[in-house]
C-alpha positions, 0 to 999 in steps of 0.5 A: 122262593129266593129273594135277591139281596139287591131288592132288600137293599132298596128298603128305606131307613124307615122300612128297615126299622119296621122290619127289624121290629117285625123280626122281634115279634112286635105287632103293628100297634106296638111298632107304631107306638115305638116309631111314633107313627100311625098303625096305617103308616106301619101297614103301608111300610109292610105292604111296600116291603112285600111289594119291593121284595116280590114276596108273599108276605112279611115272613118271607121278607124277614127270612130273606133279610136275615139270610142276607145278614141285613137284620 
């Protein structure tokens, strides 16, 4: 599956913050702590990124963002 860079560029600043921390291997709980938000909010950002990218999961989103040089 290929994800167009244009889809990834539609991510908000907060979504990019979450994406960067997912890339670093942090859990939802750890990301919530680092970004001072609830775990539900982090999960919402994850779902939104998957939907925006048209991906199956966050692994695909992270891979695509890395391939495009966004993270």
